[in-house]
C-alpha atoms as a printed R data frame, in Angstrom:
    type eleno elety resid chain resno      x       y       z
1   ATOM     1    CA   UNK     A     1 43.955  -6.354 -73.292
2   ATOM     2    CA   UNK     A     2 40.629  -8.112 -72.678
3   ATOM     3    CA   UNK     A     3 40.039  -6.142 -69.488
4   ATOM     4    CA   UNK     A     4 40.760  -2.944 -71.397
5   ATOM     5    CA   UNK     A     5 38.385  -3.793 -74.253
6   ATOM     6    CA   UNK     A     6 35.280  -4.588 -72.169
7   ATOM     7    CA   UNK     A     7 34.512  -1.053 -70.872
8   ATOM     8    CA   UNK     A     8 35.207   0.360 -74.332
9   ATOM     9    CA   UNK     A     9 32.670  -1.830 -76.087
10  ATOM    10    CA   UNK     A    10 35.092  -4.033 -78.006
11  ATOM    11    CA   UNK     A    11 33.994  -7.116 -76.062
12  ATOM    12    CA   UNK     A    12 30.998  -8.008 -73.938
13  ATOM    13    CA   UNK     A    13 32.902 -10.217 -71.488
14  ATOM    14    CA   UNK     A    14 36.376 -11.014 -70.245
15  ATOM    15    CA   UNK     A    15 37.017 -14.785 -70.535
16  ATOM    16    CA   UNK     A    16 40.263 -14.443 -68.564
17  ATOM    17    CA   UNK     A    17 38.586 -13.016 -65.482
18  ATOM    18    CA   UNK     A    18 38.400 -16.358 -63.676
19  ATOM    19    CA   UNK     A    19 41.867 -17.551 -64.706
20  ATOM    20    CA   UNK     A    20 44.019 -17.868 -61.602
21  ATOM    21    CA   UNK     A    21 47.494 -16.288 -61.763
22  ATOM    22    CA   UNK     A    22 50.469 -18.592 -61.910
23  ATOM    23    CA   UNK     A    23 52.541 -19.039 -58.809
24  ATOM    24    CA   UNK     A    24 55.828 -17.207 -58.846
25  ATOM    25    CA   UNK     A    25 59.039 -19.157 -59.126
26  ATOM    26    CA   UNK     A    26 61.955 -19.202 -56.756
27  ATOM    27    CA   UNK     A    27 63.701 -15.814 -56.569
28  ATOM    28    CA   UNK     A    28 67.207 -15.360 -57.917
29  ATOM    29    CA   UNK     A    29 69.910 -16.311 -55.456
30  ATOM    30    CA   UNK     A    30 72.842 -13.916 -55.074
31  ATOM    31    CA   UNK     A    31 76.317 -15.125 -55.862
32  ATOM    32    CA   UNK     A    32 78.645 -15.614 -52.928
33  ATOM    33    CA   UNK     A    33 82.300 -14.633 -53.164
34  ATOM    34    CA   UNK     A    34 83.229 -18.322 -53.304
35  ATOM    35    CA   UNK     A    35 80.986 -18.828 -56.334
36  ATOM    36    CA   UNK     A    36 82.340 -15.654 -57.950
37  ATOM    37    CA   UNK     A    37 85.938 -16.857 -57.524
38  ATOM    38    CA   UNK     A    38 84.898 -20.201 -58.971
39  ATOM    39    CA   UNK     A    39 83.413 -18.444 -61.993
40  ATOM    40    CA   UNK     A    40 86.558 -16.404 -62.506
41  ATOM    41    CA   UNK     A    41 88.781 -19.487 -62.468
42  ATOM    42    CA   UNK     A    42 86.574 -21.738 -64.654
43  ATOM    43    CA   UNK     A    43 84.984 -19.407 -67.200
44  ATOM    44    CA   UNK     A    44 86.556 -18.016 -70.333
45  ATOM    45    CA   UNK     A    45 87.926 -14.534 -69.892
46  ATOM    46    CA   UNK     A    46 85.331 -13.093 -72.257
47  ATOM    47    CA   UNK     A    47 82.576 -14.571 -70.067
48  ATOM    48    CA   UNK     A    48 84.266 -13.274 -66.924
49  ATOM    49    CA   UNK     A    49 84.555  -9.766 -68.331
50  ATOM    50    CA   UNK     A    50 80.806  -9.554 -68.869
51  ATOM    51    CA   UNK     A    51 80.154 -11.052 -65.447
52  ATOM    52    CA   UNK     A    52 82.465  -8.562 -63.766
53  ATOM    53    CA   UNK     A    53 80.734  -5.666 -65.503
54  ATOM    54    CA   UNK     A    54 77.372  -6.896 -64.238
55  ATOM    55    CA   UNK     A    55 78.651  -7.505 -60.709
56  ATOM    56    CA   UNK     A    56 80.441  -4.201 -60.119
57  ATOM    57    CA   UNK     A    57 77.852  -2.022 -61.861
58  ATOM    58    CA   UNK     A    58 74.663  -3.819 -60.798
59  ATOM    59    CA   UNK     A    59 73.240  -3.749 -64.327
60  ATOM    60    CA   UNK     A    60 71.311  -6.290 -66.359
61  ATOM    61    CA   UNK     A    61 72.824  -8.579 -68.947
62  ATOM    62    CA   UNK     A    62 71.403  -6.689 -71.914
63  ATOM    63    CA   UNK     A    63 72.722  -3.345 -70.644
64  ATOM    64    CA   UNK     A    64 76.184  -4.731 -69.952
65  ATOM    65    CA   UNK     A    65 76.601  -6.282 -73.417
66  ATOM    66    CA   UNK     A    66 75.961  -2.948 -75.159
67  ATOM    67    CA   UNK     A    67 78.207  -0.813 -72.962
68  ATOM    68    CA   UNK     A    68 80.604   1.108 -75.165
69  ATOM    69    CA   UNK     A    69 84.152   2.149 -74.454
70  ATOM    70    CA   UNK     A    70 83.090   5.781 -74.666
71  ATOM    71    CA   UNK     A    71 80.560   5.217 -71.859
72  ATOM    72    CA   UNK     A    72 83.422   5.114 -69.343
73  ATOM    73    CA   UNK     A    73 85.020   8.491 -68.751
74  ATOM    74    CA   UNK     A    74 86.926   9.940 -65.805
75  ATOM    75    CA   UNK     A    75 86.253   6.880 -63.687
76  ATOM    76    CA   UNK     A    76 82.470   6.977 -64.194
77  ATOM    77    CA   UNK     A    77 80.327   4.704 -66.379
78  ATOM    78    CA   UNK     A    78 77.064   6.012 -67.825
79  ATOM    79    CA   UNK     A    79 74.397   3.465 -68.668
80  ATOM    80    CA   UNK     A    80 70.945   3.946 -70.180
81  ATOM    81    CA   UNK     A    81 68.891   0.983 -69.072
82  ATOM    82    CA   UNK     A    82 66.978  -0.669 -71.885
83  ATOM    83    CA   UNK     A    83 64.108  -1.884 -69.690
84  ATOM    84    CA   UNK     A    84 63.297   1.355 -67.876
85  ATOM    85    CA   UNK     A    85 65.027   4.008 -69.973
86  ATOM    86    CA   UNK     A    86 66.681   5.368 -66.820
87  ATOM    87    CA   UNK     A    87 70.162   6.788 -67.223
88  ATOM    88    CA   UNK     A    88 72.503   6.112 -64.314
89  ATOM    89    CA   UNK     A    89 76.073   7.208 -63.622
90  ATOM    90    CA   UNK     A    90 78.150   4.627 -61.774
91  ATOM    91    CA   UNK     A    91 81.617   5.284 -60.347
92  ATOM    92    CA   UNK     A    92 84.010   2.549 -61.374
93  ATOM    93    CA   UNK     A    93 84.933   0.161 -58.564
94  ATOM    94    CA   UNK     A    94 88.684  -0.247 -58.165
95  ATOM    95    CA   UNK     A    95 88.412  -3.995 -58.845
96  ATOM    96    CA   UNK     A    96 86.469  -3.257 -62.030
97  ATOM    97    CA   UNK     A    97 89.082  -0.675 -63.049
98  ATOM    98    CA   UNK     A    98 91.749  -3.394 -62.974
99  ATOM    99    CA   UNK     A    99 89.573  -5.665 -65.134
100 ATOM   100    CA   UNK     A   100 88.846  -2.900 -67.643
101 ATOM   101    CA   UNK     A   101 92.561  -2.238 -67.956
102 ATOM   102    CA   UNK     A   102 93.192  -5.815 -69.137
103 ATOM   103    CA   UNK     A   103 90.306  -5.965 -71.649
104 ATOM   104    CA   UNK     A   104 91.658  -5.425 -75.187
105 ATOM   105    CA   UNK     A   105 89.932  -2.779 -77.292
106 ATOM   106    CA   UNK     A   106 88.734  -4.814 -80.258
107 ATOM   107    CA   UNK     A   107 85.429  -3.053 -80.836
108 ATOM   108    CA   UNK     A   108 83.471   0.012 -79.883
109 ATOM   109    CA   UNK     A   109 81.860  -2.173 -77.219
110 ATOM   110    CA   UNK     A   110 83.679  -3.114 -74.041
111 ATOM   111    CA   UNK     A   111 82.643  -6.782 -73.996
112 ATOM   112    CA   UNK     A   112 83.446  -8.936 -77.028
113 ATOM   113    CA   UNK     A   113 83.520 -12.660 -77.717
114 ATOM   114    CA   UNK     A   114 86.578 -14.769 -78.480
115 ATOM   115    CA   UNK     A   115 86.455 -13.647 -82.135
116 ATOM   116    CA   UNK     A   116 86.623  -9.992 -81.202
117 ATOM   117    CA   UNK     A   117 83.037  -9.331 -82.293
118 ATOM   118    CA   UNK     A   118 80.329  -7.817 -80.085
119 ATOM   119    CA   UNK     A   119 78.231 -10.280 -78.145
120 ATOM   120    CA   UNK     A   120 74.698 -11.062 -79.213
121 ATOM   121    CA   UNK     A   121 72.055 -11.886 -76.614
122 ATOM   122    CA   UNK     A   122 71.577 -15.458 -77.848
123 ATOM   123    CA   UNK     A   123 75.279 -16.066 -78.315
124 ATOM   124    CA   UNK     A   124 76.126 -15.012 -74.789
125 ATOM   125    CA   UNK     A   125 73.287 -17.056 -73.259
126 ATOM   126    CA   UNK     A   126 74.545 -20.165 -75.045
127 ATOM   127    CA   UNK     A   127 78.143 -19.648 -73.905
128 ATOM   128    CA   UNK     A   128 76.999 -18.830 -70.378
129 ATOM   129    CA   UNK     A   129 74.938 -22.027 -70.135
130 ATOM   130    CA   UNK     A   130 77.946 -24.121 -71.168
131 ATOM   131    CA   UNK     A   131 80.106 -22.554 -68.483
132 ATOM   132    CA   UNK     A   132 77.503 -23.040 -65.754
133 ATOM   133    CA   UNK     A   133 76.921 -26.684 -66.721
134 ATOM   134    CA   UNK     A   134 80.536 -27.649 -66.168
135 ATOM   135    CA   UNK     A   135 81.077 -25.622 -63.006
136 ATOM   136    CA   UNK     A   136 80.863 -27.529 -59.677
137 ATOM   137    CA   UNK     A   137 78.359 -25.166 -58.100
138 ATOM   138    CA   UNK     A   138 76.343 -26.257 -55.033
139 ATOM   139    CA   UNK     A   139 73.214 -24.845 -56.697
140 ATOM   140    CA   UNK     A   140 72.388 -23.515 -60.129
141 ATOM   141    CA   UNK     A   141 73.000 -19.791 -60.229
142 ATOM   142    CA   UNK     A   142 71.788 -17.442 -62.956
143 ATOM   143    CA   UNK     A   143 73.307 -14.351 -64.471
144 ATOM   144    CA   UNK     A   144 70.632 -12.130 -62.913
145 ATOM   145    CA   UNK     A   145 71.951 -13.231 -59.525
146 ATOM   146    CA   UNK     A   146 75.065 -11.116 -60.098
147 ATOM   147    CA   UNK     A   147 72.862  -8.018 -60.115
148 ATOM   148    CA   UNK     A   148 71.284  -9.125 -56.850
149 ATOM   149    CA   UNK     A   149 74.755  -9.756 -55.434
150 ATOM   150    CA   UNK     A   150 75.647  -6.151 -56.155
151 ATOM   151    CA   UNK     A   151 72.547  -4.974 -54.274
152 ATOM   152    CA   UNK     A   152 73.247  -7.237 -51.298
153 ATOM   153    CA   UNK     A   153 76.912  -6.212 -51.104
154 ATOM   154    CA   UNK     A   154 76.017  -2.526 -51.223
155 ATOM   155    CA   UNK     A   155 73.483  -3.005 -48.441
156 ATOM   156    CA   UNK     A   156 75.890  -4.995 -46.316
157 ATOM   157    CA   UNK     A   157 78.443  -2.199 -46.774
158 ATOM   158    CA   UNK     A   158 75.968   0.165 -45.096
159 ATOM   159    CA   UNK     A   159 74.518   1.938 -48.144
160 ATOM   160    CA   UNK     A   160 71.034   3.393 -47.858
161 ATOM   161    CA   UNK     A   161 68.126   2.441 -50.066
162 ATOM   162    CA   UNK     A   162 68.486   5.637 -52.076
163 ATOM   163    CA   UNK     A   163 72.204   5.069 -52.605
164 ATOM   164    CA   UNK     A   164 71.676   1.515 -53.843
165 ATOM   165    CA   UNK     A   165 68.832   2.594 -56.136
166 ATOM   166    CA   UNK     A   166 71.065   5.294 -57.641
167 ATOM   167    CA   UNK     A   167 73.528   2.587 -58.711
168 ATOM   168    CA   UNK     A   168 71.191  -0.153 -59.921
169 ATOM   169    CA   UNK     A   169 68.306   2.013 -61.135
170 ATOM   170    CA   UNK     A   170 65.815  -0.152 -59.245
171 ATOM   171    CA   UNK     A   171 62.767   1.115 -57.407
172 ATOM   172    CA   UNK     A   172 62.918   1.770 -53.686
173 ATOM   173    CA   UNK     A   173 60.416  -1.049 -53.115
174 ATOM   174    CA   UNK     A   174 62.664  -3.621 -54.788
175 ATOM   175    CA   UNK     A   175 65.766  -2.462 -52.911
176 ATOM   176    CA   UNK     A   176 63.865  -2.530 -49.605
177 ATOM   177    CA   UNK     A   177 62.760  -6.083 -50.424
178 ATOM   178    CA   UNK     A   178 66.406  -7.124 -50.646
179 ATOM   179    CA   UNK     A   179 67.250  -5.013 -47.598
180 ATOM   180    CA   UNK     A   180 64.829  -7.000 -45.439
181 ATOM   181    CA   UNK     A   181 66.743 -10.189 -46.218
182 ATOM   182    CA   UNK     A   182 70.053  -8.528 -45.378
183 ATOM   183    CA   UNK     A   183 68.656  -7.046 -42.150
184 ATOM   184    CA   UNK     A   184 67.291 -10.423 -41.087
185 ATOM   185    CA   UNK     A   185 70.691 -12.050 -41.514
186 ATOM   186    CA   UNK     A   186 72.473  -9.257 -39.631
187 ATOM   187    CA   UNK     A   187 69.967  -9.331 -36.786
188 ATOM   188    CA   UNK     A   188 70.183 -13.103 -36.547
189 ATOM   189    CA   UNK     A   189 73.999 -13.036 -36.389
190 ATOM   190    CA   UNK     A   190 73.934 -10.287 -33.760
191 ATOM   191    CA   UNK     A   191 71.345 -12.166 -31.710
192 ATOM   192    CA   UNK     A   192 73.346 -15.416 -31.635
193 ATOM   193    CA   UNK     A   193 76.539 -13.488 -30.796
194 ATOM   194    CA   UNK     A   194 74.811 -11.814 -27.848
195 ATOM   195    CA   UNK     A   195 73.406 -15.155 -26.739
196 ATOM   196    CA   UNK     A   196 76.838 -16.808 -26.790
197 ATOM   197    CA   UNK     A   197 78.592 -13.914 -25.040
198 ATOM   198    CA   UNK     A   198 75.916 -13.192 -22.465
199 ATOM   199    CA   UNK     A   199 76.164 -14.345 -18.870
200 ATOM   200    CA   UNK     A   200 73.792 -16.927 -17.510
201 ATOM   201    CA   UNK     A   201 70.344 -15.515 -17.080
202 ATOM   202    CA   UNK     A   202 67.320 -16.756 -15.203
203 ATOM   203    CA   UNK     A   203 65.986 -18.275 -18.415
204 ATOM   204    CA   UNK     A   204 68.950 -20.637 -18.767
205 ATOM   205    CA   UNK     A   205 69.517 -21.343 -15.072
206 ATOM   206    CA   UNK     A   206 69.519 -24.971 -13.982
207 ATOM   207    CA   UNK     A   207 67.919 -26.556 -10.941
208 ATOM   208    CA   UNK     A   208 71.101 -25.999  -8.945
209 ATOM   209    CA   UNK     A   209 70.758 -22.234  -9.339
210 ATOM   210    CA   UNK     A   210 67.553 -21.054  -7.684
211 ATOM   211    CA   UNK     A   211 65.493 -18.476  -9.519
212 ATOM   212    CA   UNK     A   212 65.566 -15.040  -7.944
213 ATOM   213    CA   UNK     A   213 62.379 -13.762  -9.536
214 ATOM   214    CA   UNK     A   214 59.850 -12.860  -6.789
215 ATOM   215    CA   UNK     A   215 56.518 -14.707  -6.881
216 ATOM   216    CA   UNK     A   216 53.651 -13.007  -8.649
217 ATOM   217    CA   UNK     A   217 50.808 -11.935  -6.352
218 ATOM   218    CA   UNK     A   218 47.351 -11.896  -7.869
219 ATOM   219    CA   UNK     A   219 46.024  -8.366  -7.816
220 ATOM   220    CA   UNK     A   220 42.855  -6.942  -9.290
221 ATOM   221    CA   UNK     A   221 43.423  -5.385 -12.654
222 ATOM   222    CA   UNK     A   222 40.666  -2.780 -12.253
223 ATOM   223    CA   UNK     A   223 39.336  -0.921  -9.262
224 ATOM   224    CA   UNK     A   224 36.358   1.393  -9.121
225 ATOM   225    CA   UNK     A   225 36.810   4.995  -8.073
226 ATOM   226    CA   UNK     A   226 34.199   7.609  -7.249
227 ATOM   227    CA   UNK     A   227 30.465   7.181  -7.534
228 ATOM   228    CA   UNK     A   228 30.245   6.848 -11.285
229 ATOM   229    CA   UNK     A   229 31.416   4.230 -13.743
230 ATOM   230    CA   UNK     A   230 35.031   5.468 -13.854
231 ATOM   231    CA   UNK     A   231 37.608   2.759 -13.126
232 ATOM   232    CA   UNK     A   232 41.344   2.786 -12.536
233 ATOM   233    CA   UNK     A   233 43.456   0.132 -14.271
234 ATOM   234    CA   UNK     A   234 46.619  -1.482 -12.969
235 ATOM   235    CA   UNK     A   235 47.591  -2.774 -16.379
236 ATOM   236    CA   UNK     A   236 50.708  -0.851 -17.580
237 ATOM   237    CA   UNK     A   237 49.637  -1.320 -21.221
238 ATOM   238    CA   UNK     A   238 46.324   0.486 -20.662
239 ATOM   239    CA   UNK     A   239 45.639   4.125 -19.749
240 ATOM   240    CA   UNK     A   240 45.486   5.033 -16.077
241 ATOM   241    CA   UNK     A   241 41.797   5.921 -16.204
242 ATOM   242    CA   UNK     A   242 39.523   4.187 -18.625
243 ATOM   243    CA   UNK     A   243 35.763   3.929 -19.065
244 ATOM   244    CA   UNK     A   244 34.673   0.797 -20.888
245 ATOM   245    CA   UNK     A   245 31.293   0.004 -22.412
246 ATOM   246    CA   UNK     A   246 31.257  -3.377 -20.724
247 ATOM   247    CA   UNK     A   247 31.806  -1.729 -17.320
248 ATOM   248    CA   UNK     A   248 28.973   0.739 -17.949
249 ATOM   249    CA   UNK     A   249 26.530  -1.990 -18.992
250 ATOM   250    CA   UNK     A   250 27.512  -4.226 -16.097
251 ATOM   251    CA   UNK     A   251 27.214  -1.483 -13.486
252 ATOM   252    CA   UNK     A   252 23.879  -0.235 -14.897
253 ATOM   253    CA   UNK     A   253 22.367  -3.718 -15.152
254 ATOM   254    CA   UNK     A   254 23.188  -4.457 -11.507
255 ATOM   255    CA   UNK     A   255 21.407  -1.381 -10.140
256 ATOM   256    CA   UNK     A   256 18.363  -2.257  -7.983
257 ATOM   257    CA   UNK     A   257 16.049   0.187  -9.794
258 ATOM   258    CA   UNK     A   258 16.832  -1.332 -13.169
259 ATOM   259    CA   UNK     A   259 16.332  -4.855 -11.831
260 ATOM   260    CA   UNK     A   260 12.930  -3.941 -10.414
261 ATOM   261    CA   UNK     A   261 11.839  -2.445 -13.743
262 ATOM   262    CA   UNK     A   262 12.815  -5.641 -15.560
263 ATOM   263    CA   UNK     A   263 10.907  -7.794 -13.064
264 ATOM   264    CA   UNK     A   264  7.750  -5.686 -13.371
265 ATOM   265    CA   UNK     A   265  7.851  -5.778 -17.187
266 ATOM   266    CA   UNK     A   266  8.297  -9.525 -17.294
267 ATOM   267    CA   UNK     A   267  5.362  -9.999 -14.863
268 ATOM   268    CA   UNK     A   268  2.809  -7.588 -16.370
269 ATOM   269    CA   UNK     A   269  3.893  -7.520 -19.990
270 ATOM   270    CA   UNK     A   270  4.850  -4.441 -21.971
271 ATOM   271    CA   UNK     A   271  3.842  -1.101 -20.502
272 ATOM   272    CA   UNK     A   272  0.890   0.677 -22.180
273 ATOM   273    CA   UNK     A   273  2.923   3.857 -22.264
274 ATOM   274    CA   UNK     A   274  5.114   2.227 -24.871
275 ATOM   275    CA   UNK     A   275  2.110   1.542 -27.168
276 ATOM   276    CA   UNK     A   276  0.593   5.013 -26.961
277 ATOM   277    CA   UNK     A   277  3.052   6.752 -29.310
278 ATOM   278    CA   UNK     A   278  2.523   3.990 -31.877
279 ATOM   279    CA   UNK     A   279 -1.245   4.507 -31.797
280 ATOM   280    CA   UNK     A   280 -0.843   8.250 -32.288
281 ATOM   281    CA   UNK     A   281  1.435   7.756 -35.219
282 ATOM   282    CA   UNK     A   282 -1.094   5.345 -36.730
283 ATOM   283    CA   UNK     A   283 -3.950   7.858 -36.386
284 ATOM   284    CA   UNK     A   284 -1.883  10.622 -37.908
285 ATOM   285    CA   UNK     A   285 -1.006   8.416 -40.854
286 ATOM   286    CA   UNK     A   286 -4.659   7.596 -41.565
């Protein structure tokens, strides 16, 4: 607001200009299947119903609590996200279909509390905190982590960025951020598997197994061709023929004619021919 008001004449300065931004906190951790099973066995069924909706649809807590029974038709759930206003259509996962079949219809909303009334934001947060406090989790997980779990599971199943974004309604940049973590884990697992299954290579050979790599012979990297400053390179990462500024300067500075000119200038001072144009320009100016 202050930055907006300065160019419009509402303020003469921005006192927040020099305020350093706060460091971001630790990102949400996704829920593993072990933690999800632990939640299902320890939480009240009303808490688990909301959690399952968030997990299998990839939606936020506020959007899940206001999902109506009429939003699910023909195996597809339609959700209008409160934060972005984006409307997404999500096919119902078969595991979620089994959970929806056991939820009693006590309201126009799918998720209700133990009294059969729709959940409020504050009421659900309080009940959720009580469940998490008494669960023997290795680390404290948050409800938003269920949404990230949906993204990670979709990516691990082989879904593209566009396919995941069509389910969660997130931007491509956010999905690609999660995809980098998934790709790193997959690449690391594949690398260790190849390492364990590979035969012994020269890198892991012991002293008893002599190395078969031939010795490296020092060879010139560049060689001069022709009468000019063109050189040929032996480096496979460089072009075959390359003219470099350093080569041109070096070859020109080592010419006998240029050396003689430098010696004569240093002995007799600057040449008068170099001062003549300056004198003419001075006379013309006056």
